[in-house]
N, C-alpha and C positions, 0 to 999 in steps of 0.2 A: 574175191569179194565176196558178195551177197548180192547176187540180182533176183528184180522181181518183174513184178508189172502191172500195175495198179489196178487190175481186174483183176487179180488174186493179194493182193495187200492183205484183207483181213487174215488171213490164210498162215500169211506168209512173217505176218509184222510182227516183232518180240511183245510183250508183254506189251501194256501202257493204258492207260486210259480211256475211254471211249470217248472223248472230247478230242483227244491226240488224233487219235484212229478215225474217226472221222474225218475232222481238220485236212488231216494228209489226205484220204480219198479227197476231198474238195477238190482241196491243189495241186491234185494228180490226174484228176478230171477236167479240170481248170486246164491246167499249162500243158499237159500230153507229152509228160518224159518218153525217153523208150525204154529206162531203167528205172528204180528205185533202192537205196542202199539206204539203210539207215546205220549212224554212224554206232561202232563202237568206240573209237579213243584210241584201239591198241597198236603199239608198235608196229606189229602187219600190216596194218591195214593206212597209219603216216605211213612206209612204204611202200607201197604200192601206190597210194597219191600221189608220192612223189615222183617217183618213176612214174607215172605216166605222164604229170608233168614235164617234167625232163624230156621224155620224149616228144612229147608234144609243141615244145620247145620257149611255152609259156616258166620255163624253170632252168636255171644254167645252175650244173650240180657245180660248187667250189674244191678249189684244193683243197685233201681232207688236213694234209700239213698245216693251212689255213686258216682255213674255217669249219671244224671238224659236220658232217653229215649236216650244213647249211647249202644256202640254195640262193642263187639272184634271181626276181624279176624285171621285167622291162613290161610298163602297161602303155596301153595307146597315148601319144602324146596329148589327147583329147580328154583323157580321163585318170589326172593327176593331181585331185585332192579334192576338198570337201565342196559340191555345189549348193550354196545357202543359198543361193537365190531358186532351186526347185526344190528346196525342204520347207516341205509342208507340216503346223500343227491343225487336224479335223478333228476340232470339238466340234460340240454339235451348239455352241452359240458361240459365234466370233469374236466377241467379248472377251470370252477364255483363254482363247490364242495370244489376242495384245496385241500390239506396234509392231513391236518385236519379229515373231513369224508372219510367215504367208497361211492360210489361210485359203479354204476352200471348202463352205457348206461338204458333208463326209458322201453324204447320197451319190453328191452329184463326184467329190474324189471315186468311190465304189467303180463309178460305172466306167469311168474314162480308166482307172487300174486294172478291171476287169478284164477290158477291150485287149487292154497291150497285153496281160499274159495267158490269154488263149491261145494256146498252143506255144505260148513265149520257150519252153524244151524242150523242145519236139529235138529228136533226136540226139537227147541229150541224158545224161544221169543228175535224176533228183534227187539229194543228200538230205535222209534227216537226222540235224543236230541235236540232242537233247543239250542242255550246256546250265550250268549254277556259275552267277554272283555271288562272289565270296566264299563262305564255309558252306559244305556239304552238310553238317551238323553243328550251323547256326539254330538259334533260336527259333527264327526264321526266315528261311531260306528262299530265296530267288529266281529260281526256274527260269528259263525260256525254252522255246525251238526254234531255231533256226531251220529253215527247207529254204536250199542253194541249187542251183545247177553250177556253178562252180567249185571246183577242186582246190584252188587257193584258198578260197575260204576255211573251204573244211583247213585245211593242213591251219592255216593264219589260225582259227576259230582255237584249233587244238589247242593252240600257245597261250594266246590271251584269252583264254574259260577251261570251265573245268567240264569235260564233253565226254557221250559215250553210254557208254550199259549202265554203269555206274552209279551213272545221277537218272539216267532213266529208274534206274529200280528203285534210288532215294523216291526219285518223284511219286511210283505205284507205290510206296511205304506209306507215305502219308498221304496221298491219295492229295496232290499237292495242286494249286492250280498254274497256268505257266501264262508268257507271253506269244504270243505265236508271232515271227519273226518269217518274210515272206521274201527274197529275196532272189532275182535272173539276171543275171547278162542280161539279158532281149535280145538275143543270138541265137535261134532255133535255124536250125541246123537240116538241109531237102534232103532225102539217100543220093549218096554219096558226094556230095556239099565237101569239101574241103575245108573246113574249120583254120582260124588265126590261133596265131598263140595270142594275143589277148585280149577276148569275143567278149568286146561293149555293143553299148548302140549310144546313139546321140540325141535321143531323147533319155532323160536318166529324170525321176520323181528318185525320193528319199519321205514318206506321209510316215506321220502318227495319228493314232486312233487315242488320245487318252482314255475315253470312257470306256473304254473295250481291250484299253490297255495293249493293245497289239500296233506294231511297225508291217509295210509294204517298200522295198528300195527294186525298183529297175533301173535297167541298164547301165550299171557299175559297180565296176568289180574291187573299185579299188579305198582300201582302205575303209575307213570311216560309213563309210555308203554301202560297203558291202557284208566287215563283221558289227554284224548287226548287236551282237550284245556290249558294244564300246560305247559311241554318244549316243546310236540309238534309244540303246537300251537303257546301259547305266546312267544314262546324265538325263537325255531330255523325257521319255517315258516314269526314267526313279523322278525323278521331280516333280511330277506329276502325284507318282503314288506318296511321296515321303511328304508331301504337301497334305496327302487326308491321313497319314498316319503319325505325324508327327514324329519329321524327321528330316535331315537334307541330303543331296543327293547335288555331290560340287565336284566343279571343275577343280580339283585341284589331287600334290602329289602332301606324301605325308611322312615324316621324318623323325627320327630320334634325336636328341644331342643330348649326350653326357660330358658336365662339368668339370675342369681337374680335384672339385670336390666329390663327387661320384654323384651327384644331384642328374636323376634322370627327363627331361623335358619332354614332352612329344608335343610336335608343329606341324599343322597343316599350312598350304601356303598354293594362290588359286596367279597362276599367268596367264594369258592367253599363248597359244601356241607359236610354240616357234621363239617364247621370248626368256630361254632359260631354264622351264620346270625341269625337264631332265637333270642339267646340269646343276641345278642345287638337292632333287631329290637325291643322289648321287653324289654329292659334296664329297670333297677329298680338301678338310680342312687345314688351313693354315699358319692356325693360331695356336698356339704351345698348348697338349694336354687336353682339347678338348674333339671329342668325336664325333663321329655322323656314323646311323647306323640308318638304313631307309627301309617305309615297309609300304613303300607305294610311288609313283611317282609320275600319274594323271585323274585317276579318280578315286574320290573318298564319298563314302557315306560315314553320315553323322551323324550319332546315337543319343537323344538324353540316356543317362544311365540312370542309374538307384537311388544315387545319392546326390542330385544335380549336378553331374558336368554332364558334359557334352566329350564323347568317344566313338573315336574314326576310326573304320576299316577300310582297307583293299576289296574291291571287289575283284577285283581284274589277277591275274594269271603270267600274266607276258608285260613289257617294256611293247608297245608303241612309238617309237621315237624317233624324232627327226633328226636325218643323222647327218647336214655338215653342220661347221658346228663343236662337233661331239667328237672327240682327241685325246691321242693319249699325251698328248701336254694341258689337256683342258680338261677332263675327265677324263682317267683313268679306271673309274672303277664303272662307267659302262662298257669303255674297252675291254675291258677284262673280261664282263659278261659276253659278250658277241661274241672275243676271241676264244671262247668254250665249247663254242659251236652252236648249233640245233637249232639255226636263224634263220630267217629270209626275209634279204631284203629285196627291194625296192626299191627300182627308179636310180642305182646306185654305180658307179662306174665299175669297169672290171678291169684289172692290171694284168701285162700279157704271162702271170706265173700259176693263175686260176684263184687271185686273191679280190677284192672291191674295195674302193679306193674312194675318195669323196673331200668339198673344201670344207679345211681343218682337221682329218685324220689323222695326218702327220701336220709336221711341219716343213718339213721337203716335201716337194711336188715331184710326182712319176715324170717321165720325162716321153714316156710315151700311154697313154690309155683307148681301150674303149670307151668312148662315152655312153649315157644312157638311151641315146638314140638307137646306139650300134654303130654310132662312126668313130673312126679316129681320133682321135683324139691329141692336142698335144700345149703347151704352158701357151702357145703362140695364137691357141686358137679364135679365143677372145670370146669363149662362151663356156659354162660351166659345165665339169667332168660332170659331175649327178643333179638330178633336178633339187630345185632351193625346195622341197619336200620332199626329197627320196627317205623312204625314212627304213630300220632295222625292226625286225619280226620277234627279238628273243624271249625263255622262257625267267621271270624272275626269281624259280630259284637258283642261277645260278650268278646272282652280285653275290658279292663274296662280302659285301657286308650289309645284308641281310637281316632285319632284326628281325631273333624268333618274336616279338611279338606278333607278326606278320601272323604268325600259324594261329594266333588269338580267333574267333571265332565272336566274343565280344567286344576287341578291339580296344585300343589305346583312350586315357585322357590327356585331351587336346591342353596346352596349357596357353598355347598362340595362337592364333592366323594373320599370315601374311599373304596382300596383295599385292598386284605387281602387271606393272609392265613398261613398254618401247618407249621412250619422251627423252626427246633430246632437253629439253627445259621442261623451266618452270615444277618438277615434282623432286624432289628432296633427294638424293639418297635413304632417309627410313622417315620413317615421322610414326607414332605414337600418338592413335588414337585416345582419346578423352574419354571415353567410356564407350559402352557396348553399340550406341545410336549413333555414336558421331564414329565410330567404324565400321558401321550398317554404309552411312551415309559416304563413307570412301570405298567402302568397297563398288557404292553405287551411281557413283561418279570417274568410276575408273577409264582410265583409256592409254592406250596404244595406237603407233604406227601400225596397220595390217602387214603382217607378213605371206607368204610361200602360200601357207597352210591351206589359206579356203581362196579359190578362182578366179579373179580382180584383181581392179589395182595396188598395187604394194606402194605404202611409207603414208596409206592416208589416214590419218589420228582418226580413232573410232571412239566415241566408248563400249562399256563391252563389262559392263555391272560385277563382280563377282570371277569374272574371266567366262562369263555363261552368257552370254550373249545369242553365239547359235545353238545354246543347248540348256534353255529354259523351255519349258514344255509345255507353260500355259504362261496368264498374262503375267508381263511381267511386273507391273507394278502387285499385283499380288503377291507373287517370287518374295522381295524385296519385303512386304508386309510378314509375309513366313518368316525373313531372319527379324526380323522385330520381334513377331510373337516366340519364339523360340526361344529367344532371349532373355524375355520379361518371364519363360515357364522356367528358367534352371536359377539357380543359387546363382545371384548377381554372384557374390566372391571365389565362385566355380568357374566365373567364366570365360574362356580365354579373350587376353587381352592384344586388338585388334593394331596392324602392323601396314603402311601403304610403302614399299620399295622401288623404286626406278634403280634398276645397275646402271642404265644406258644414257644418264643426263654429261652433255657434251661439252666441250668447254669453250669457247672463242673462236679456238683456231680449226674443232669440229671433231677434238680427239676427246676421245672417252676421259673423265673426269673420275671415276672408279675402275683397278682395275679388272675386279667380279672375278668369274669362276670360284677358284675354292679360294681367295679373298672375303665373298661373301659371305666365308666363318666368323669374321669379324663386327658383321652383322646383327646376323644371330646374337654372336657374344654378344652386344650392346644389349639387344633385345631380353638375355636372359636377365643379366643384371637390372635389365629396369623392374622386371617383376619380380627382383632380390630385392630391387628397392637399394643396390650398391653404384648406382651410376647416373649420372649425373645428367641434366638433360634439360635445352632452354624451351621457353611456351614461345610459342609462337602463335597466331593466326591460326592455321591452321593441326595445331598439334602439336608433339611433343618433340624437336628434332634436336640429334646428340651434343655437350657441350662439347668441342673441341677438342678439348684432353682428356674427354671420356670414352672414345673410340680405338682401340687400339691399333694404330696403324705399325708397330714396332715391324723395322727390316722393309718396311710399304719404299717404294719408288713416287710419294704422293705427295707433294711440297702443300702447305699450310695456305698457299690461294688456290687450290683446286680442292682442295678440302672445301675449303670456306664457299666454294663455285656450286660443289656435290651437293651441300646441307643449304645451299640457300633458299629462302622463301621469299623474292620478289615480289612485291607489290604493283610491280605495273607487269610484271606477268600474271598474273594474278586474276586483277581487276578484266585479263582476255578471258583467262582461265573460268570462272567465276560467271560472265554474260556467256560460254559457251554452257558451263552447268544449267542457267537459268533457261537455256533452248531447250538441252537435249530431257530435262525438267518436267517442260511441256508440254512436250509429245509423248509424256503417259495418260493427261488429262486423269480425269475424275480417279484415276484406277493406283495414282502416289498413296501411300498414307502420307498424314499430314505430320506425322514426325519427323520425314528430310528436310520438307520446304521449310520447315521452323529449324532444323539443323542449317542449313542453306544462309537462312536470315541472320544469326546467330554466329555466322562464316562472314557473312559484310557489317553486322556490330564490332566483331572482332576487330579489321581490316580497319571499318571507319574510326576506331579507338586506339589505335599502332602508336604509337610514340613511346616516345625516350628506350630504356635502355632494356633487355627482353627480358622475363626472370629465368631465373636459374630453379629446376625442381631435381631432388633427389630422391624422389618415391616413388 
């Protein structure tokens, strides 16, 4: 590796813009690293990084015959998820952050961060990672530079984004702007001090400055807290950028669905973390002659096309998926990609033969494991072997069903958008919105039971607009208005149709009413048939749900009673839901666009007028 000191930075750095060189020099002077390394993204560099991490005890090398060129990392038990209570949007005006975000006056936050970062990289290497989210040859490539003192972050960013010398050269060629993203684990080393395998700090901050398009992250080495091209850039900062520039940055998968008639449809879908987004993105359909290919499992940048359509691209180069629940019997496409190797696992369990395991990976549970905390584990241990938010970080190029369109910088035209959450009651299996505004209403009131992806209590129902609650980089009311404006600016005939789904509804006995996983392709099939005008639906106060005979359940062990319950729109449950939505909307104050309370009033009116036999629609 190339070593230098920050005092000689300008003499030894690669060719870069004066702004970048100045910023790197400023950060080095503030943080005081022992060495500076400009990341080139090469295989040799990756080998050196991972060898060093293995020697440090941060990574465990897995058996080559199990997972080639793959590693397992184990974090500090206090550094396992997003820390939303320490995630801030520091806009100049507090109103621009809105009630969904933590806010602090930017100058005050900068003063706090400067004190924390002062000397924070002492005894460590400071890595400079040029990266691009999306395509290098896009019409408007979105560049970033992450500075970090974590080699684990460098290795993971190489999987999740295009990084290194080629990116830096393109930045210079275009004289391009970039998002400065500063990260430190906050664990300086004194001379002779022994390092730990997972350095981090009790105090954690993940801070975004939308006006200057910059990110500061301190104290955590984990996931979206530290891989700053991911949630911090591609969602929080990008959402603010996209509002200014007239597009959408969304927490969405993108997939390609081909019908038996060889008609192609592109779909995006938004689900809160750990609610089946990766499983849907890598769907293995159970309906005959329908095929699914993926373009991405987590983030979609959606831009207006030249002909009035909305086009989606995936800005990421890898999958950073929740491991538990991903298995050979539920998501073979994800497992096939993982098994090809080149993967970094975090907080999974180790098998005795040099592999990894997590709950749901196989139908059979191993008799003995080393759990994610390093302890012996057996099925009788009474605790999970893998952390519920354990992850796999895998190159998307290894996905066998990756659509060729993934590589198209201009993206794909969306035919439909799905919103979905994890609800035991109330929300039907699938509902089609009446129009774009009704779909935005659905997205704005999306709710889900919390999961282990974020720190805090699990199982609490919370509103999560467009599955973006932790990721909206500005005022949530303005964000919802931006969705409405986007719909008005596109060709109405080419707007994606919007659907709300809930794979997790349960019956009176507590069992799931719908099998989920590959059988969710049956819901997608119905949605496409709605677009084609060939599937019947029942008009309900909340929108259109499938007429029972229109949903393909051939070969499924789903009773008519279960299907009816999965599709039910219960007035008593919805009375409570509407009260909850009223309370949710009240929190927006005057930032909520007037069109959405109007949609809510229409919903109330439809329930009040509910009489007789539901109308059947074949539209």
